[in-house]
ZATIRO-836182 format. One record per residue (C-alpha): y, z, x; residue in one letter. Coordinates in steps of 0.1 Angstrom, whole numbers, padded with zeros to 4 digits, always signed. Example, Ala and Ser with C-alpha at 12.3 -4.5 7.8 and 13.67 -1.06 7.14 Angstrom:
2
-0045+0078+0123A;-0011+0071+0137S;
// end
This chain:
294
-0067-0195-0098M;-0077-0216-0076H;-0065-0258-0071A;-0087-0283-0078A;-0107-0296-0044E;-0079-0321-0034P;-0080-0357-0019N;-0074-0355+0014P;-0033-0364+0028P;-0022-0398+0038V;-0037-0399+0075P;-0008-0403+0105P;+0010-0430+0116P;-0009-0453+0144Q;+0005-0445+0180G;-0017-0449+0214E;-0037-0430+0204A;-0042-0419+0165P;-0072-0402+0167G;-0061-0375+0196R;-0060-0340+0184L;-0025-0338+0189A;-0014-0363+0171D;-0036-0350+0142W;-0020-0314+0153L;+0016-0328+0148A;+0004-0347+0118W;-0005-0313+0097A;+0024-0292+0113A;+0045-0317+0095G;+0028-0320+0061A;+0028-0282+0059L;+0068-0282+0068Q;+0087-0268+0034G;+0052-0252+0023A;+0046-0228+0048S;+0073-0202+0071D;+0047-0207+0098S;+0040-0247+0097A;+0025-0248+0132R;+0005-0216+0139P;-0010-0221+0106D;-0023-0258+0116A;-0033-0246+0146E;-0053-0216+0130I;-0071-0243+0109L;-0080-0269+0137L;-0097-0238+0154C;-0116-0233+0126E;-0133-0263+0120L;-0133-0266+0162L;-0149-0231+0168V;-0124-0222+0196C;-0088-0203+0199N;-0057-0220+0200R;-0048-0218+0235A;-0081-0243+0236G;-0065-0269+0216L;-0039-0275+0246V;-0068-0283+0268L;-0079-0303+0244R;-0048-0322+0233A;-0063-0359+0243D;-0102-0349+0226Q;-0109-0373+0200A;-0115-0358+0166L;-0145-0376+0146G;-0142-0385+0112A;-0161-0357+0098E;-0140-0331+0116V;-0109-0349+0102V;-0115-0352+0067L;-0124-0315+0066R;-0092-0310+0089Y;-0070-0326+0063A;-0087-0314+0030A;-0075-0278+0043L;-0040-0287+0058I;-0039-0296+0016E;-0050-0267+0002R;-0028-0250+0027R;-0001-0271+0015R;-0005-0263-0021L;-0001-0225-0013G;-0035-0211-0005E;-0034-0183+0022P;-0051-0192+0053V;-0067-0158+0054A;-0089-0173+0025Y;-0094-0207+0040L;-0107-0191+0076T;-0120-0160+0059G;-0105-0137+0077R;-0076-0116+0088R;-0068-0092+0115E;-0057-0061+0107F;-0055-0029+0128W;-0072-0050+0155S;-0101-0049+0135L;-0116-0086+0126G;-0115-0082+0084L;-0138-0106+0063E;-0113-0115+0029V;-0123-0134-0001S;-0100-0139-0032P;-0119-0107-0043A;-0094-0089-0026V;-0057-0088-0014L;-0051-0100+0022I;-0040-0070+0041P;-0005-0071+0057R;+0008-0060+0087A;+0032-0038+0070D;+0003-0014+0057T;-0007-0005+0092E;+0025+0017+0086L;+0003+0038+0065L;-0025+0042+0091V;+0002+0054+0118E;+0013+0082+0094W;-0019+0093+0083A;-0033+0090+0117L;-0002+0116+0128Q;-0007+0140+0096R;-0041+0141+0106L;-0039+0151+0141R;-0044+0188+0144D;-0076+0184+0121F;-0111+0183+0128S;-0132+0167+0112V;-0103+0154+0084P;-0119+0146+0047L;-0099+0117+0037V;-0100+0099+0006A;-0083+0062+0001D;-0077+0048-0030L;-0085+0010-0042G;-0097+0003-0008T;-0102-0038-0015G;-0111-0048+0015S;-0118-0016+0034G;-0084-0020+0060A;-0073+0012+0061I;-0103+0033+0054A;-0116+0013+0083L;-0088+0014+0104A;-0091+0052+0101L;-0125+0055+0106A;-0122+0030+0143S;-0095+0058+0152A;-0113+0091+0144R;-0145+0090+0145A;-0152+0125+0136D;-0133+0119+0101A;-0151+0122+0067R;-0135+0091+0048I;-0148+0079+0010V;-0132+0049-0003A;-0131+0040-0039T;-0122+0009-0059D;-0128-0005-0095L;-0134-0039-0086S;-0172-0037-0076A;-0164-0073-0061D;-0140-0055-0037A;-0166-0030-0026L;-0188-0054-0017D;-0168-0073+0005Q;-0150-0034+0024A;-0192-0023+0029R;-0196-0060+0043H;-0166-0051+0070N;-0181-0019+0078A;-0216-0031+0084R;-0199-0059+0106R;-0177-0035+0125L;-0203-0004+0130V;-0182+0016+0108L;-0206+0026+0083E;-0198+0062+0080R;-0165+0056+0055V;-0185+0063+0019E;-0174+0036-0007F;-0178+0043-0044R;-0172+0025-0074H;-0150+0036-0099G;-0109+0039-0108D;-0083+0055-0083W;-0098+0093-0086F;-0128+0087-0110G;-0157+0090-0084P;-0144+0118-0068L;-0149+0147-0093A;-0146+0183-0083G;-0140+0172-0042E;-0103+0180-0022R;-0092+0162+0004F;-0071+0167+0033D;-0057+0134+0031L;-0050+0111-0001I;-0043+0077+0013V;-0037+0043-0013S;-0017+0009-0011N;-0021+0002-0050P;-0010-0025-0071P;+0033-0019-0072Y;+0047-0054-0087I;+0067-0055-0119A;+0044-0081-0145E;+0074-0097-0148T;+0084-0100-0111D;+0095-0141-0106P;+0076-0139-0066H;+0041-0135-0083L;+0038-0174-0082D;+0035-0173-0046A;+0009-0147-0045L;-0012-0166-0072R;-0044-0165-0054Y;-0047-0130-0046E;-0063-0107-0078P;-0039-0099-0098R;-0052-0066-0108R;-0046-0055-0069A;-0008-0066-0075L;+0004-0056-0107T;+0010-0025-0124A;+0027-0024-0152G;+0068-0034-0163V;+0081-0017-0138D;+0054-0023-0110G;+0046+0020-0110L;+0021+0026-0135D;-0006+0027-0107A;+0019+0052-0086L;+0029+0070-0118R;-0010+0078-0125R;-0019+0088-0085I;+0009+0109-0085V;+0001+0132-0112A;-0039+0134-0104A;-0038+0135-0069A;-0030+0176-0064P;-0065+0179-0084A;-0083+0165-0053H;-0055+0178-0028L;-0065+0210-0004K;-0036+0231-0001P;-0008+0219+0022T;-0030+0186+0022A;-0009+0152+0015A;-0007+0117-0009L;+0002+0095+0017L;+0015+0059-0006L;+0026+0025+0002E;+0050+0011-0025H;+0076-0015-0027G;+0111-0024-0010A;+0129-0013-0042E;+0106+0018-0051Q;+0114+0046-0025G;+0137+0063-0045A;+0115+0063-0080A;+0085+0077-0062V;+0103+0102-0043R;+0113+0113-0079A;+0079+0113-0091L;+0071+0133-0065L;+0096+0157-0070R;+0087+0161-0103D;+0053+0168-0096K;+0057+0199-0076G;+0052+0179-0041Y;+0073+0190-0013V;+0083+0179+0021E;+0088+0147+0010I;+0097+0120+0035E;+0098+0079+0032T;+0095+0055+0064R;+0104+0025+0067R;+0090-0009+0082D;+0096-0031+0111L;+0118-0047+0088N;+0138-0019+0083G;+0126-0019+0046I;+0116+0016+0029E;+0074+0011+0027R;+0055+0042+0027A;+0064+0076+0011T;+0046+0112+0017I;+0044+0146-0003G;+0029+0172+0005V;+0007+0196-0024N;+0024+0229-0029S;
// end
């Protein structure tokens, strides 16, 4: 749930040039200290959003005076960020795999960690001609569109239970001219009856419903985050149902939580998958696991 429209914060102290862009930027970064691990970049990104410029342009415009309307809008954005609203929702955009995706509270914000899933999927598909790929729980379309951007020959089907999320994904596909991705409404494999794929990928919800870190993610859709008391409910369903939708020797590739690698490997072994492997993200955390249909 989003906070009510906040009152603008108190303006910065009067100085020699209190209305300068540089003064407001310094004030905003200070206001976000303690509320964000990236206070200065957040302040710069939000000001760029209002001024329609890039962050390098702020240096060139440091002495520019900001008008009252811009100041009030900027102060309101900074307060919303201070209260925890993600920058991606405030700007409506997030970059993923060098693609400028538009995002809204209807979808999970794509994370850089998920690019590991895309890299691994592309490696897996390297020797395939016209591969058939399914992306389960596509959200903003990040994974499906990243794969489509790298493999123009691939046929990709992306599913999601949320109609609002699919609207966002289709919008991103149109904007990026990647409309060959087919988006289907339904729960996991529901829209894929009778079809088999060369690769199935998914970044499903995998956070436990009682996880204490959920409050920090309160602006994002809960259904895209949590999956039962241990966070494994969605992963269990996908692992169990995937073999009916995988070609022989095709693979299931899953993102999961930092401490779930062993559990996911066990789920795959129990269902008869082979060549099971887990890879770590740039922070050294077990982030994705693959299993091959036997």
